[in-house]
C-alpha positions as CSV (number, residue, x, y, z in Angstrom):
1,M,-26.0,26.9,-15.1
2,K,-27.8,23.5,-14.1
3,L,-27.4,20.5,-16.1
4,W,-30.3,18.2,-14.6
5,G,-33.2,21.0,-13.0
6,G,-35.6,20.8,-15.8
7,R,-38.1,18.8,-13.0
8,F,-37.7,21.2,-10.4
9,K,-40.0,24.6,-9.7
10,Q,-37.8,26.0,-7.2
11,G,-34.1,26.4,-7.3
12,E,-31.4,24.5,-4.7
13,S,-30.9,26.2,-2.1
14,K,-27.2,27.7,-1.3
15,L,-26.4,25.1,1.8
16,M,-27.7,22.4,0.0
17,E,-25.9,22.9,-3.1
18,D,-22.2,23.5,-1.3
19,F,-23.0,20.2,0.6
20,N,-24.4,18.4,-2.4
21,S,-21.4,19.7,-4.0
22,S,-18.3,17.3,-4.8
23,L,-16.2,19.3,-7.5
24,P,-13.5,20.4,-4.0
25,F,-12.3,16.6,-4.0
26,D,-13.2,14.8,-7.4
27,K,-11.5,17.5,-9.4
28,K,-8.9,15.3,-9.2
29,L,-10.7,12.9,-12.1
30,Y,-10.7,15.7,-14.4
31,Y,-8.9,13.8,-16.8
32,Q,-10.2,10.5,-16.6
33,D,-13.8,12.4,-17.0
34,I,-12.2,14.0,-20.3
35,I,-10.5,10.9,-21.9
36,G,-13.2,8.6,-20.9
37,S,-16.1,11.1,-22.4
38,I,-13.8,10.9,-25.4
39,A,-13.8,7.6,-25.9
40,H,-18.1,7.9,-25.5
41,V,-17.5,10.4,-28.4
42,K,-16.0,8.3,-30.6
43,M,-18.2,5.4,-29.9
44,L,-21.7,7.4,-31.0
45,C,-20.3,8.3,-33.9
46,K,-19.0,5.1,-34.7
47,C,-22.7,3.7,-34.1
48,S,-24.0,6.5,-36.1
49,I,-26.0,8.7,-32.9
50,L,-23.4,11.2,-33.5
51,K,-22.2,12.9,-37.1
52,D,-18.8,13.2,-37.9
53,E,-18.3,16.7,-37.7
54,E,-20.2,16.7,-34.7
55,E,-18.2,14.1,-32.9
56,K,-15.0,16.2,-34.2
57,A,-16.3,19.5,-32.6
58,I,-16.5,17.7,-29.5
59,V,-13.5,15.8,-28.9
60,N,-11.6,19.1,-30.2
61,G,-13.3,20.8,-27.4
62,L,-12.9,18.1,-24.3
63,K,-9.1,17.8,-25.7
64,S,-8.7,22.0,-25.5
65,I,-10.0,22.3,-21.7
66,L,-8.1,19.1,-20.7
67,Q,-4.5,21.0,-22.4
68,D,-5.9,24.2,-20.5
69,I,-6.3,22.3,-17.3
70,E,-3.2,20.9,-17.4
71,S,-1.3,24.3,-18.6
72,G,-3.1,26.2,-15.7
73,S,-5.0,28.5,-17.8
74,L,-8.6,27.4,-16.5
75,S,-8.4,26.2,-12.8
76,I,-11.1,24.3,-11.8
77,Q,-13.3,25.8,-9.1
78,G,-16.6,27.6,-9.2
79,E,-20.1,26.7,-8.8
80,Y,-19.8,23.6,-10.3
81,E,-21.4,20.2,-9.0
82,D,-18.9,18.0,-9.7
83,I,-16.0,17.4,-12.1
84,H,-18.4,16.4,-15.0
85,S,-20.6,19.5,-14.7
86,F,-17.3,21.8,-15.0
87,V,-16.2,19.9,-17.8
88,E,-19.5,19.6,-19.8
89,I,-20.6,23.0,-19.3
90,N,-17.5,24.4,-19.8
91,L,-17.6,22.3,-23.3
92,I,-20.6,24.1,-24.2
93,Q,-19.8,27.9,-23.2
94,R,-16.4,26.3,-25.9
95,I,-18.5,24.5,-28.8
96,G,-22.2,25.8,-28.5
97,D,-25.2,23.4,-28.1
98,V,-23.5,20.4,-30.1
99,G,-21.9,20.2,-26.4
100,K,-25.0,19.2,-25.0
101,K,-24.4,15.9,-26.9
102,L,-21.8,14.5,-24.7
103,H,-24.1,13.0,-22.6
104,T,-26.1,11.1,-25.0
105,A,-26.3,7.4,-24.3
106,R,-24.6,8.1,-20.9
107,S,-25.6,8.5,-17.4
108,R,-24.0,10.5,-14.7
109,N,-24.2,7.1,-13.0
110,D,-22.0,5.0,-15.0
111,Q,-19.7,8.2,-16.0
112,V,-18.6,8.4,-11.7
113,A,-18.2,4.8,-11.7
114,L,-15.9,5.2,-14.9
115,D,-13.6,7.9,-13.7
116,M,-13.2,6.1,-10.6
117,R,-12.3,2.8,-12.4
118,L,-10.4,5.0,-14.3
119,Y,-8.1,6.6,-12.0
120,A,-8.7,3.6,-9.5
121,K,-6.5,1.4,-12.3
122,H,-3.9,4.7,-12.8
123,K,-3.4,4.7,-9.0
124,A,-2.4,0.8,-8.3
125,I,-0.5,0.4,-11.2
126,E,1.3,3.7,-9.8
127,I,1.5,2.1,-6.4
128,I,2.7,-1.9,-7.8
129,D,5.7,0.5,-9.4
130,A,6.6,2.0,-6.0
131,V,6.5,-1.4,-4.3
132,D,8.8,-2.8,-6.9
133,I,11.2,-0.4,-5.9
134,L,10.9,-0.9,-2.0
135,L,11.3,-4.5,-3.0
136,K,14.4,-3.9,-4.8
137,N,16.2,-1.3,-1.7
138,I,15.2,-3.7,0.5
139,K,16.8,-6.9,-1.5
140,N,19.9,-4.9,-2.0
141,L,20.1,-3.6,1.4
142,A,19.3,-7.4,2.8
143,H,22.2,-8.6,0.5
144,K,24.7,-5.7,1.4
145,N,24.8,-6.8,5.3
146,P,25.0,-10.2,6.2
147,V,25.5,-9.8,9.5
148,I,24.5,-11.5,12.3
149,M,22.2,-10.3,14.8
150,P,19.8,-11.8,17.3
151,G,16.2,-12.7,16.3
152,Y,13.4,-12.1,18.6
153,T,10.2,-13.6,20.4
154,H,8.6,-11.8,22.6
155,L,11.0,-9.0,22.1
156,Q,13.0,-11.3,23.7
157,R,16.7,-12.7,22.4
158,A,15.9,-15.5,20.8
159,Q,18.2,-17.4,18.6
160,V,21.0,-16.2,15.9
161,I,20.0,-14.7,12.2
162,T,21.3,-12.8,9.8
163,F,20.3,-8.9,9.4
164,K,19.7,-10.2,5.8
165,H,17.4,-12.8,6.6
166,H,15.5,-10.0,8.9
167,M,15.2,-7.9,6.1
168,M,13.6,-10.4,3.4
169,A,11.3,-11.7,5.8
170,Y,9.7,-7.8,5.1
171,Y,10.3,-8.7,1.2
172,S,8.4,-11.7,1.6
173,M,5.3,-9.2,2.6
174,F,5.8,-6.7,0.3
175,Y,6.1,-9.5,-2.3
176,R,2.6,-10.6,-1.1
177,D,1.0,-7.1,-1.4
178,K,2.5,-6.5,-4.8
179,K,0.6,-9.7,-5.5
180,R,-2.3,-8.4,-3.8
181,L,-2.4,-5.3,-5.7
182,E,-2.0,-6.8,-9.2
183,N,-4.7,-9.1,-8.3
184,A,-7.3,-6.5,-7.3
185,L,-6.1,-4.6,-10.7
186,C,-7.3,-8.0,-12.7
187,I,-10.8,-8.1,-11.1
188,L,-11.5,-4.1,-11.4
189,N,-10.3,-3.7,-14.6
190,E,-13.6,-3.8,-16.3
191,N,-15.5,-1.4,-18.6
192,P,-18.9,0.3,-16.6
193,L,-19.6,2.8,-19.2
194,G,-22.8,1.4,-21.1
195,C,-24.4,1.0,-18.1
196,C,-26.3,4.5,-17.9
197,A,-28.0,4.7,-14.8
198,L,-29.4,1.2,-14.0
199,A,-30.9,-0.5,-17.2
200,G,-28.6,0.7,-20.2
201,T,-30.2,2.3,-22.8
202,T,-32.7,1.9,-25.9
203,Y,-29.8,3.5,-28.7
204,E,-27.3,0.7,-30.2
205,T,-24.5,1.6,-28.7
206,D,-21.1,0.0,-29.1
207,R,-19.4,-0.7,-25.2
208,N,-16.5,-3.3,-26.7
209,F,-15.5,-0.5,-28.7
210,T,-15.0,2.2,-25.4
211,T,-13.9,-0.9,-23.7
212,E,-10.6,-1.5,-26.3
213,Q,-10.5,2.4,-26.4
214,L,-10.0,3.0,-22.3
215,G,-7.4,-0.5,-21.8
216,F,-10.3,-2.1,-20.1
217,K,-10.2,-6.1,-20.8
218,K,-13.9,-6.6,-20.7
219,P,-16.8,-4.4,-20.2
220,V,-19.2,-5.6,-17.0
221,D,-21.5,-8.3,-17.2
222,N,-24.8,-6.5,-15.0
223,F,-25.6,-2.7,-15.2
224,L,-27.0,-2.7,-11.8
225,D,-23.8,-4.0,-10.5
226,G,-21.8,-1.9,-12.8
227,V,-22.9,1.6,-11.0
228,S,-23.0,0.1,-7.8
229,D,-20.1,-1.6,-7.8
230,R,-17.1,0.2,-5.1
231,D,-15.3,-3.5,-4.2
232,Y,-12.6,-2.7,-6.5
233,I,-12.1,0.7,-3.8
234,I,-12.9,-1.5,-0.9
235,E,-10.6,-4.1,-1.9
236,L,-7.6,-1.8,-3.2
237,I,-8.2,0.5,0.0
238,S,-8.0,-3.3,2.2
239,N,-4.4,-3.8,0.3
240,F,-3.1,-0.8,1.2
241,S,-3.9,-1.3,4.9
242,I,-2.6,-4.4,5.2
243,S,0.8,-3.3,3.2
244,M,0.9,-0.5,5.8
245,M,0.8,-2.8,8.9
246,H,3.5,-4.4,7.3
247,L,5.1,-0.4,6.4
248,S,4.3,0.1,10.4
249,R,5.6,-3.0,11.5
250,L,8.5,-2.2,10.1
251,S,8.9,1.7,11.0
252,E,8.8,0.0,14.4
253,E,11.6,-2.4,14.4
254,L,13.3,1.0,12.8
255,I,12.5,2.5,16.0
256,L,13.7,0.2,18.4
257,W,17.3,-0.6,16.4
258,S,17.9,3.0,16.3
259,T,17.5,4.2,20.1
260,K,20.7,3.4,22.2
261,E,18.8,0.1,24.2
262,F,19.9,-1.4,20.9
263,D,22.0,0.7,18.6
264,F,22.1,-1.8,15.9
265,I,21.1,1.0,12.6
266,E,21.6,4.6,12.3
267,I,18.8,6.2,10.4
268,S,19.9,9.1,7.8
269,D,19.9,12.8,8.9
270,S,17.6,13.5,6.0
271,F,14.9,11.1,8.0
272,S,16.0,12.2,11.4
273,T,14.5,15.0,13.4
274,G,15.9,17.0,16.3
275,S,14.4,18.1,19.7
276,S,13.0,21.7,20.8
277,I,15.4,21.4,23.7
278,M,17.2,18.5,23.6
279,P,20.5,18.9,21.7
280,Q,21.6,15.2,21.6
281,K,18.4,13.9,20.5
282,R,17.8,11.9,17.2
283,N,14.4,11.7,16.5
284,P,12.9,8.5,13.9
285,D,10.2,10.7,12.8
286,A,9.9,9.5,9.3
287,A,9.5,5.6,10.9
288,E,6.7,6.9,13.7
289,L,4.7,9.4,10.9
290,I,4.7,5.4,8.8
291,R,3.4,4.1,11.8
292,G,1.4,6.9,12.7
293,K,0.0,7.1,9.4
294,C,-1.5,3.2,9.1
295,G,-4.2,3.9,11.4
296,R,-4.8,6.5,9.0
297,V,-5.4,4.1,5.9
298,Y,-7.7,1.5,7.9
299,G,-9.8,4.7,8.8
300,D,-10.4,5.4,5.3
301,L,-11.2,1.2,4.7
302,I,-13.5,1.4,7.9
303,S,-15.6,4.5,6.4
304,L,-16.3,3.3,3.3
305,L,-17.1,-0.3,4.3
306,T,-19.6,1.2,6.5
307,T,-20.7,3.7,3.6
308,M,-21.4,0.4,1.8
309,K,-23.1,-1.9,3.9
310,G,-26.5,-0.6,3.4
311,L,-27.1,-0.1,0.7
312,P,-29.7,-0.8,-2.2
313,L,-29.3,-1.2,-5.8
314,A,-28.5,0.5,-7.9
315,Y,-26.7,3.7,-7.2
316,N,-27.5,6.0,-4.0
317,K,-25.6,9.6,-3.3
318,D,-23.7,8.1,-0.5
319,M,-21.0,6.5,-3.4
320,Q,-20.3,10.1,-3.7
321,E,-18.5,8.8,-0.1
322,D,-15.9,7.0,-1.6
323,K,-13.4,9.5,-3.0
324,E,-12.2,10.7,0.2
325,P,-11.3,7.7,1.5
326,F,-9.8,6.2,-2.0
327,F,-8.2,9.6,-2.6
328,D,-6.4,9.8,0.9
329,A,-5.8,6.0,1.3
330,S,-3.8,6.0,-2.1
331,D,-2.1,9.4,-1.4
332,T,-0.8,8.3,2.1
333,F,0.4,4.6,0.8
334,L,2.0,6.1,-1.8
335,K,3.9,8.3,0.1
336,C,4.9,6.0,2.6
337,I,6.0,3.6,0.5
338,I,8.8,5.9,-1.0
339,I,9.6,7.7,2.6
340,M,10.4,4.2,3.1
341,T,12.3,3.1,0.0
342,Q,14.3,6.2,1.0
343,M,15.2,5.6,4.5
344,L,16.2,2.2,4.0
345,E,19.0,3.8,1.6
346,G,20.4,5.9,4.0
347,L,20.5,3.0,6.5
348,K,23.6,2.2,8.8
349,I,24.1,-0.9,10.3
350,K,26.0,-1.4,13.2
351,E,27.6,-4.8,12.3
352,H,29.8,-4.6,16.2
353,N,26.8,-3.8,17.9
354,M,24.4,-6.6,16.7
355,Y,27.5,-9.5,17.3
356,N,28.1,-7.9,21.1
357,A,23.9,-8.5,21.2
358,V,24.2,-11.9,20.3
359,K,26.5,-13.1,23.0
360,K,25.0,-12.0,25.4
361,G,21.3,-13.5,24.5
362,F,22.6,-17.0,25.0
363,L,21.7,-17.4,21.3
364,N,23.7,-20.7,20.3
365,A,21.4,-22.6,24.0
366,T,19.4,-24.2,21.6
367,E,22.1,-25.5,19.6
368,A,23.7,-26.6,22.7
369,A,20.3,-28.4,24.0
370,D,20.6,-30.2,20.3
371,Y,24.0,-31.1,20.8
372,L,23.3,-33.2,23.8
373,V,20.4,-34.7,21.6
374,N,22.8,-35.7,19.4
375,K,24.9,-37.3,21.6
376,G,22.0,-39.1,22.8
377,V,20.4,-37.2,25.5
378,A,16.6,-36.0,25.7
379,F,15.3,-33.9,24.3
380,R,13.5,-32.5,27.7
381,D,16.7,-33.2,29.6
382,A,18.7,-31.8,27.6
383,H,16.4,-28.3,27.5
384,G,16.7,-28.5,31.5
385,I,20.3,-28.9,31.3
386,I,20.8,-25.8,29.3
387,G,18.5,-24.0,31.1
388,S,21.0,-24.7,34.3
389,I,24.0,-23.6,32.5
390,V,22.5,-20.5,31.4
391,M,21.5,-19.7,35.4
392,Y,25.3,-21.1,36.1
393,C,25.8,-18.2,32.9
394,E,24.2,-15.2,34.4
395,E,25.8,-15.9,38.1
396,K,29.4,-15.7,36.8
397,N,28.6,-13.3,34.1
398,K,30.3,-15.7,31.2
399,A,28.6,-16.6,27.2
400,I,27.8,-20.5,27.2
401,E,31.5,-20.6,24.8
402,E,32.8,-18.8,27.1
403,L,33.1,-21.5,29.7
404,Y,35.7,-23.7,30.3
405,L,35.0,-27.4,29.2
406,E,35.6,-29.0,33.0
407,E,32.5,-26.2,33.4
408,L,30.3,-27.8,31.0
409,Q,30.9,-31.5,32.3
410,E,29.3,-30.8,35.6
411,F,26.5,-30.4,33.9
412,S,27.0,-33.0,31.6
413,Y,29.7,-35.9,31.1
414,K,28.0,-36.0,27.6
415,F,30.4,-32.3,26.8
416,Q,33.2,-33.3,25.0
417,D,35.8,-30.3,22.9
418,D,33.4,-30.5,19.5
419,I,31.0,-28.6,21.7
420,Y,32.9,-25.4,20.9
421,E,32.9,-25.6,17.2
422,F,29.1,-27.0,17.3
423,I,28.0,-23.3,19.2
424,D,29.6,-21.3,17.2
425,Y,27.2,-18.8,16.3
426,K,28.4,-19.1,12.7
427,S,28.8,-22.5,12.4
428,T,25.6,-22.8,13.5
429,L,24.1,-21.0,10.8
430,K,25.9,-23.2,8.1
431,K,24.0,-26.3,9.4
432,G,21.1,-28.1,8.2
433,A,17.7,-25.5,7.5
434,K,19.7,-23.3,9.1
435,K,21.3,-22.6,5.8
436,N,18.1,-20.8,4.6
437,L,19.5,-18.2,7.5
438,L,22.4,-17.2,5.1
């Protein structure tokens, strides 16, 4: 059954029907489509465009379709063009010709725009909640493990930090991600229903009524923009991409730290896998998959940007290509957040190994240079002196704090007994701005 074929003499080819159909993927929007239609029908009745009994019949019919879909007694399948035609045709079959009045003062263009806004809004809220849980887990893990570890630049041991401080860097990243998502949610929270095809309708409708019914903050300002705007989807996927980058960076560190070369952590059995031939191995597959899926979300973003870049106003069928990238990106991102959250819950921190890595890395070298500066040595000279001491330590297989005072004084007479307290790893963290590391 075709709902909009009145001006055609010939039927659509089967090939074109399959090519044109979006039902296999936009069936995800069934809930948004039905609640949007219910709000629209209530508005039509309020504005005396539909009679009370017509409103009641249509609303009850729509609610029965929703109930049957969710109970599993009505399956979303068949030769329908999209979820919108599926709902409307099933409605007409249930309540008769009055169901044909559902589409009064509405276009499929603003219907599609509405469904996607409602779905994007729902998904953004779900993801923000998941990011909130991730933030709590990161903070909990960090505060439970304020242990000393090496900090790195260029993947080389640089200065002593704490595991708590390192993890709280990711807390800062994901907190920014949450704020970006909240901002995107605020921007997208506008109602496109009533824009119709692109220029509104001659009916006296009430856009503020449907706005209130559907929980939007306001109607969109411009009809053409309302039906053709996909910025909010692009912005959300862009935000997902930034956050996936953060997840990927954290995954990379977990992967490195779980190697025997680092051996700083152990990922729980729940999020590790074994080798098909090497029984000794524990592979960090969960972290590797998150790292790999980052590129997938990037691809969804580039796909939609490319689709939208050359489209004139207003609606074009190209925009049907907005759904699969958004569905994929949002589902992938949400799954990765949940996996990371649970993986961090079972993480085992190997404090002793982290501390040994600090001792082997000369991570108090900068503090030793600061000590000499405090004794009146120019920093550039102090830098050179400590560099020579590091080379000496490497030859002797010693740490700086393991050298005797007489050995240190061979490089500078400025060294005194107080050097050992000054370069102690724990005490350095308590000095000045370094207190932030604790």
